[in-house]
Backbone as JSON Lines, residues from 0, in Angstrom:
{"i":0,"aa":"M","n":[27.68,35.78,-2.74],"ca":[28.46,36.82,-2.1],"c":[29.86,36.86,-2.75]}
{"i":1,"aa":"T","n":[30.4,38.05,-2.83],"ca":[31.73,38.25,-3.4],"c":[32.79,37.78,-2.4]}
{"i":2,"aa":"E","n":[33.81,37.12,-2.9],"ca":[34.87,36.55,-2.06],"c":[35.82,37.63,-1.55]}
{"i":3,"aa":"L","n":[36.15,37.55,-0.27],"ca":[37.14,38.45,0.31],"c":[38.52,38.15,-0.25]}
{"i":4,"aa":"L","n":[39.32,39.2,-0.41],"ca":[40.7,39.04,-0.87],"c":[41.62,38.75,0.3]}
{"i":5,"aa":"S","n":[42.65,37.98,0.06],"ca":[43.66,37.71,1.09],"c":[44.51,38.96,1.31]}
{"i":6,"aa":"D","n":[45.2,39.0,2.44],"ca":[46.1,40.13,2.71],"c":[47.13,40.26,1.61]}
{"i":7,"aa":"E","n":[47.65,39.14,1.11],"ca":[48.65,39.17,0.05],"c":[48.07,39.75,-1.24]}
{"i":8,"aa":"A","n":[46.85,39.36,-1.57],"ca":[46.2,39.88,-2.79],"c":[45.93,41.38,-2.66]}
{"i":9,"aa":"I","n":[45.56,41.82,-1.48],"ca":[45.32,43.25,-1.25],"c":[46.62,44.02,-1.42]}
{"i":10,"aa":"E","n":[47.68,43.55,-0.8],"ca":[48.97,44.23,-0.91],"c":[49.45,44.29,-2.35]}
{"i":11,"aa":"E","n":[49.24,43.23,-3.1],"ca":[49.62,43.21,-4.52],"c":[48.85,44.28,-5.29]}
{"i":12,"aa":"R","n":[47.58,44.41,-5.04],"ca":[46.76,45.39,-5.76],"c":[47.1,46.83,-5.37]}
{"i":13,"aa":"L","n":[47.61,47.0,-4.15],"ca":[47.98,48.35,-3.69],"c":[49.37,48.78,-4.13]}
{"i":14,"aa":"R","n":[50.18,47.83,-4.59],"ca":[51.53,48.16,-5.03],"c":[51.45,49.17,-6.18]}
{"i":15,"aa":"D","n":[52.28,50.21,-6.11],"ca":[52.33,51.27,-7.13],"c":[50.99,52.0,-7.24]}
{"i":16,"aa":"S","n":[50.26,52.1,-6.15],"ca":[48.97,52.77,-6.12],"c":[49.01,53.91,-5.1]}
{"i":17,"aa":"E","n":[48.15,54.89,-5.3],"ca":[48.03,55.97,-4.32],"c":[46.99,55.63,-3.25]}
{"i":18,"aa":"W","n":[46.34,54.49,-3.41],"ca":[45.42,54.0,-2.4],"c":[46.23,53.33,-1.29]}
{"i":19,"aa":"R","n":[45.71,53.36,-0.08],"ca":[46.36,52.69,1.05],"c":[45.31,51.9,1.83]}
{"i":20,"aa":"R","n":[45.79,50.92,2.54],"ca":[44.88,50.11,3.34],"c":[44.7,50.75,4.71]}
{"i":21,"aa":"A","n":[43.46,50.74,5.18],"ca":[43.12,51.21,6.52],"c":[42.13,50.2,7.09]}
{"i":22,"aa":"G","n":[42.65,49.16,7.71],"ca":[41.8,48.1,8.24],"c":[41.15,47.32,7.11]}
{"i":23,"aa":"D","n":[39.82,47.3,7.1],"ca":[39.06,46.58,6.07],"c":[38.67,47.48,4.9]}
{"i":24,"aa":"E","n":[39.35,48.62,4.76],"ca":[39.06,49.57,3.68],"c":[40.33,49.9,2.91]}
{"i":25,"aa":"I","n":[40.12,50.43,1.71],"ca":[41.2,51.13,1.02],"c":[40.79,52.59,0.95]}
{"i":26,"aa":"V","n":[41.77,53.48,1.06],"ca":[41.52,54.91,1.2],"c":[42.46,55.67,0.28]}
{"i":27,"aa":"R","n":[41.94,56.75,-0.3],"ca":[42.79,57.64,-1.08],"c":[42.34,59.08,-0.87]}
{"i":28,"aa":"D","n":[43.31,59.99,-0.83],"ca":[43.05,61.43,-0.69],"c":[43.42,62.15,-1.97]}
{"i":29,"aa":"W","n":[42.63,63.16,-2.31],"ca":[42.91,64.05,-3.43],"c":[42.9,65.48,-2.92]}
{"i":30,"aa":"K","n":[43.7,66.32,-3.56],"ca":[43.7,67.75,-3.28],"c":[43.47,68.47,-4.6]}
{"i":31,"aa":"F","n":[42.49,69.37,-4.61],"ca":[42.11,70.07,-5.83],"c":[42.43,71.56,-5.73]}
{"i":32,"aa":"A","n":[42.33,72.25,-6.85],"ca":[42.66,73.66,-6.91],"c":[41.72,74.51,-6.05]}
{"i":33,"aa":"D","n":[40.45,74.08,-5.98],"ca":[39.48,74.85,-5.2],"c":[38.28,73.97,-4.84]}
{"i":34,"aa":"F","n":[37.37,74.54,-4.09],"ca":[36.2,73.8,-3.62],"c":[35.33,73.33,-4.79]}
{"i":35,"aa":"A","n":[35.14,74.18,-5.76],"ca":[34.28,73.83,-6.91],"c":[34.84,72.61,-7.66]}
{"i":36,"aa":"E","n":[36.15,72.57,-7.84],"ca":[36.76,71.43,-8.53],"c":[36.59,70.15,-7.7]}
{"i":37,"aa":"A","n":[36.75,70.27,-6.39],"ca":[36.56,69.11,-5.5],"c":[35.13,68.59,-5.61]}
{"i":38,"aa":"M","n":[34.17,69.49,-5.65],"ca":[32.77,69.08,-5.72],"c":[32.42,68.48,-7.09]}
{"i":39,"aa":"R","n":[33.04,68.97,-8.15],"ca":[32.82,68.36,-9.47],"c":[33.32,66.92,-9.46]}
{"i":40,"aa":"F","n":[34.48,66.7,-8.84],"ca":[35.02,65.34,-8.71],"c":[34.04,64.46,-7.92]}
{"i":41,"aa":"V","n":[33.52,64.96,-6.82],"ca":[32.57,64.2,-6.02],"c":[31.34,63.83,-6.86]}
{"i":42,"aa":"G","n":[30.89,64.74,-7.7],"ca":[29.76,64.44,-8.59],"c":[30.08,63.32,-9.55]}
{"i":43,"aa":"R","n":[31.28,63.33,-10.11],"ca":[31.68,62.25,-11.03],"c":[31.78,60.92,-10.29]}
{"i":44,"aa":"V","n":[32.3,60.96,-9.07],"ca":[32.39,59.75,-8.24],"c":[30.99,59.2,-7.98]}
{"i":45,"aa":"A","n":[30.07,60.08,-7.64],"ca":[28.7,59.65,-7.35],"c":[28.05,58.99,-8.56]}
{"i":46,"aa":"E","n":[28.26,59.56,-9.75],"ca":[27.7,58.96,-10.97],"c":[28.28,57.58,-11.22]}
{"i":47,"aa":"A","n":[29.59,57.43,-11.11],"ca":[30.24,56.14,-11.34],"c":[29.79,55.12,-10.29]}
{"i":48,"aa":"A","n":[29.65,55.55,-9.04],"ca":[29.24,54.65,-7.97],"c":[27.8,54.17,-8.19]}
{"i":49,"aa":"E","n":[26.92,55.06,-8.59],"ca":[25.53,54.68,-8.85],"c":[25.46,53.7,-10.0]}
{"i":50,"aa":"E","n":[26.22,53.97,-11.05],"ca":[26.21,53.09,-12.22],"c":[26.66,51.67,-11.85]}
{"i":51,"aa":"A","n":[27.64,51.57,-10.97],"ca":[28.18,50.26,-10.57],"c":[27.46,49.68,-9.35]}
{"i":52,"aa":"N","n":[26.61,50.47,-8.71],"ca":[25.95,50.08,-7.47],"c":[26.98,49.64,-6.42]}
{"i":53,"aa":"H","n":[28.05,50.42,-6.33],"ca":[29.11,50.17,-5.35],"c":[29.6,51.54,-4.88]}
{"i":54,"aa":"H","n":[29.26,51.91,-3.66],"ca":[29.39,53.29,-3.2],"c":[30.5,53.46,-2.17]}
{"i":55,"aa":"P","n":[31.35,54.45,-2.36],"ca":[32.4,54.73,-1.38],"c":[31.86,55.62,-0.26]}
{"i":56,"aa":"D","n":[32.58,55.66,0.84],"ca":[32.38,56.74,1.8],"c":[33.15,57.92,1.23]}
{"i":57,"aa":"I","n":[32.54,59.1,1.29],"ca":[33.14,60.32,0.74],"c":[33.26,61.35,1.85]}
{"i":58,"aa":"L","n":[34.46,61.88,2.02],"ca":[34.7,62.94,2.98],"c":[35.25,64.14,2.22]}
{"i":59,"aa":"V","n":[34.55,65.26,2.29],"ca":[35.05,66.52,1.74],"c":[35.52,67.32,2.94]}
{"i":60,"aa":"H","n":[36.8,67.67,2.96],"ca":[37.33,68.38,4.12],"c":[38.26,69.49,3.66]}
{"i":61,"aa":"G","n":[38.49,70.43,4.58],"ca":[39.19,71.62,4.15],"c":[38.31,72.29,3.1]}
{"i":62,"aa":"W","n":[38.88,72.99,2.23],"ca":[38.08,73.62,1.18],"c":[38.35,72.99,-0.18]}
{"i":63,"aa":"N","n":[39.31,72.05,-0.22],"ca":[39.66,71.5,-1.53],"c":[40.14,70.05,-1.47]}
{"i":64,"aa":"K","n":[39.78,69.32,-0.41],"ca":[40.28,67.96,-0.26],"c":[39.12,66.97,-0.23]}
{"i":65,"aa":"V","n":[39.35,65.8,-0.84],"ca":[38.37,64.73,-0.87],"c":[39.07,63.43,-0.49]}
{"i":66,"aa":"R","n":[38.44,62.67,0.4],"ca":[38.92,61.34,0.75],"c":[37.83,60.33,0.4]}
{"i":67,"aa":"L","n":[38.22,59.29,-0.33],"ca":[37.31,58.19,-0.63],"c":[37.79,56.96,0.11]}
{"i":68,"aa":"S","n":[36.83,56.21,0.65],"ca":[37.09,54.93,1.33],"c":[36.2,53.88,0.7]}
{"i":69,"aa":"L","n":[36.78,52.74,0.4],"ca":[36.04,51.64,-0.22],"c":[36.18,50.37,0.6]}
{"i":70,"aa":"T","n":[35.08,49.65,0.71],"ca":[35.05,48.32,1.28],"c":[33.76,47.66,0.81]}
{"i":71,"aa":"N","n":[33.66,46.38,1.0],"ca":[32.42,45.67,0.64],"c":[31.75,45.3,1.96]}
{"i":72,"aa":"H","n":[30.78,46.12,2.37],"ca":[30.13,45.94,3.67],"c":[29.45,44.59,3.78]}
{"i":73,"aa":"S","n":[28.78,44.16,2.72],"ca":[28.05,42.89,2.79],"c":[29.01,41.69,2.89]}
{"i":74,"aa":"A","n":[30.2,41.81,2.3],"ca":[31.18,40.73,2.37],"c":[32.03,40.83,3.64]}
{"i":75,"aa":"G","n":[32.05,42.01,4.25],"ca":[32.82,42.18,5.48],"c":[34.29,42.47,5.28]}
{"i":76,"aa":"G","n":[34.64,43.08,4.17],"ca":[36.04,43.42,3.92],"c":[36.29,43.79,2.48]}
{"i":77,"aa":"L","n":[37.51,43.62,2.04],"ca":[37.91,44.04,0.7],"c":[37.75,42.92,-0.32]}
{"i":78,"aa":"T","n":[37.19,43.31,-1.47],"ca":[36.93,42.37,-2.56],"c":[37.42,42.98,-3.87]}
{"i":79,"aa":"E","n":[37.43,42.17,-4.91],"ca":[37.87,42.66,-6.22],"c":[37.07,43.88,-6.69]}
{"i":80,"aa":"P","n":[35.75,43.92,-6.51],"ca":[35.01,45.11,-6.95],"c":[35.47,46.41,-6.29]}
{"i":81,"aa":"D","n":[36.01,46.35,-5.08],"ca":[36.54,47.56,-4.44],"c":[37.71,48.12,-5.25]}
{"i":82,"aa":"F","n":[38.57,47.24,-5.7],"ca":[39.73,47.69,-6.49],"c":[39.33,48.12,-7.89]}
{"i":83,"aa":"E","n":[38.3,47.5,-8.44],"ca":[37.77,47.94,-9.74],"c":[37.22,49.36,-9.63]}
{"i":84,"aa":"M","n":[36.5,49.64,-8.54],"ca":[35.97,50.99,-8.35],"c":[37.1,51.98,-8.12]}
{"i":85,"aa":"A","n":[38.11,51.59,-7.37],"ca":[39.25,52.48,-7.13],"c":[39.88,52.9,-8.46]}
{"i":86,"aa":"T","n":[40.02,51.95,-9.37],"ca":[40.58,52.26,-10.7],"c":[39.68,53.23,-11.45]}
{"i":87,"aa":"K","n":[38.37,53.03,-11.37],"ca":[37.43,53.95,-12.02],"c":[37.55,55.34,-11.42]}
{"i":88,"aa":"F","n":[37.62,55.42,-10.11],"ca":[37.72,56.75,-9.45],"c":[39.03,57.43,-9.82]}
{"i":89,"aa":"D","n":[40.11,56.68,-9.92],"ca":[41.4,57.26,-10.31],"c":[41.3,57.96,-11.67]}
{"i":90,"aa":"A","n":[40.5,57.42,-12.55],"ca":[40.38,57.97,-13.91],"c":[39.49,59.2,-13.97]}
{"i":91,"aa":"L","n":[38.83,59.57,-12.87],"ca":[37.88,60.67,-12.9],"c":[38.47,62.03,-12.58]}
{"i":92,"aa":"T","n":[39.75,62.09,-12.33],"ca":[40.34,63.37,-11.91],"c":[40.61,64.3,-13.09]}
{"i":93,"aa":"G","n":[40.56,63.78,-14.3],"ca":[40.88,64.58,-15.47],"c":[39.89,65.58,-15.87]}
């Protein structure tokens, strides 16, 4: 099983990040030009998540907003792979 990160390690990884902590998850919101662009982003997220076998919760709301939430359900909290996926997702907006 993957080791849970300490509160201090989580805060360090969130420093200078657009991700925020929400309990046992990290969360980030994006706003896109339109619905189609938001859905293209969701498609890229899905491909990256499948490749890594580490899947976020995805919320599409409004007509152009996406929220991703990451946690390691089997470990019961936040682990290094959650932050690795967050970095991958950050790179998909281009």
